[in-house]
N, C-alpha and C positions, 0 to 999 in steps of 0.2 A: 678569568681573563676578559670575557665579554663585559663591556661596561654598558649598563642601561640604567639611567637614573629616572626618577619620577617625572622629570621634565622632558622625557622622550628624546634622549640623545640617540643618534643612529648607532646600531650595534657595531662592535669592532672587536677583533682579536687582540688589539693593543690594549694594555691595561692603562686606564686613566684614573685620576683622582675623582672624587665625587664632583658633580657639576655645581657651579655657584653662579649666582646672578652676576652679570658683568659689572654692575654698579658696585656690588660688594667686593669683588675682586680688585677693582680699581681703588677702593677705599683702603684696602689692606696693603696697597703699594705693590702688588704682584704685577709684574710685567714680563712679557716674553719677548726675547729678541726675535725679530722677523727674519726668517731665512730668505735670502735673496735668490733669484734664479741663477741658473748655471752660467749665465753670461758674465756677470761681474761680481756677484756676491760671494762671500765666503763665510765659513763657520768661525766661531770664536777660537782663538788659539788656546791650546791646552795649557801652555806655560803661564806662569804668573805674570800679570801685568800690573805695574806700579805697586808691587808688594801684595796685591790682592790675588788669592788663588781663584781660578775659574771654578764656579760652582757647577756641580753635576746637573742641577736643574736648568742652568743656562744652556748647557750643551744639549740636554734633552729637548728643551723647548726650541732650540735651533734646528735640531734634527727632525723632530716631530712636533710641529707647531700646535698650539692649543686649538681645540675645536670650538667654534662659536655657532650658535643657531638661535633662531627666534621661536618663542613659544607664546603665541598671543602677542601681548604688548611687551613681554619681557625678553631680554637678551641673556642667554646663558653662555658660560664659558667652561671648558673642561681641559685641564692641563694633564699632560702625560704623567703617570706615576713615577716617582723616584724610589719606590720600594724595590730592593733587590729581589731578583727572581731566585726561587729555590728549585731543587730537582723536581719536586712535586709540581711546581708551576709549569715546568717544561712538559711533564707528562700530561697535565691538564690541558695545556695548549695544543698538544698533539691530538688529544681526544676531542677537544672543541673544534679543531680544524676539520677532523673527520666528520663530526656531527653537522657542521655548517655546509660542508661539501654535499652531504646527503640531503639535508633539509632544503638547500637552494638548488638541488638537482644539477650540480655541475657535471659536465661531461668528463669522463675519465681519460679520453684521448682526444687528440686534435686541438683545434683552437677553441677556447672557452673563456669568455671574459669573466664569468663568475669565478672560475677556478683561478684565473690570473689575479683577480682582486683579493681573494682569500689568501692565496700564497704570499702576495705582497704584504698584507696585514700581518701574517705570521712572521715574515722576515723582518718587518718593522718592530714587532714585539721582541724578536731575538736580538735585534740591534739595540733596543732599549735596555734589555737585560745585560748585555755585554758592556754597553757604555757605562752603566752604573758601576760595574766592577773594574773596568779599565777604559778610560775615555779614549785613549789613543787607538785601542783595538776597535772600539765602537765606531770611531771616525773612519778607520780603514774599511770596516764593513759597509759604512755609508757610501764610500767611494765605489766599492764593488757593486753595491745595489744601483747606484746612479749610472755606472758604466753599463751594466746589464740592461737597464731600462732604455738607455740611449741606443744600444745595439738592437734591441727588440723593435724600437721605434723605427730605426733605419731599415730593418728587414720588412716591417709593416709597410713603410713607404715604397720600398722596392717592389713588394708584392702588389700593392695597389696600382703602381704605375705599369707593372707588367700585365695586369688584367685589363688595363684601359685600352691596350692595343688589340 
């Protein structure tokens, strides 16, 4: 699950395809739709448009945008994998999550940004796997994820304003 290429991509629990130079990815004609913010943007519809079925890769790239980073003078890009997850992948994800929690010394209780980040990555990987099998179900999970994030942000703001007094 953790993707680490020779070009030093940041580690993640989300499965990504191998990294490619940005210039090579553009030559191949690969482009990812940019997901707009919650204010006005939306994800692509799952229904066919103009007789063209929506590709799983397009939906995945909308949900989980490609990672881009610089390594010296080169720009690298890494797209989320469209390989379906297996039962073994889920077991490996759980083990990798536990390993990362221990390695990064995440707190078991209370507020912990490390634990929050790792569980968010794990949930994103589950959304990726579900979306490949059923796009509608994956988009529903995305809505749930976004709603939970907004609720946590609201509680965080409420907490910060309460301690200011």
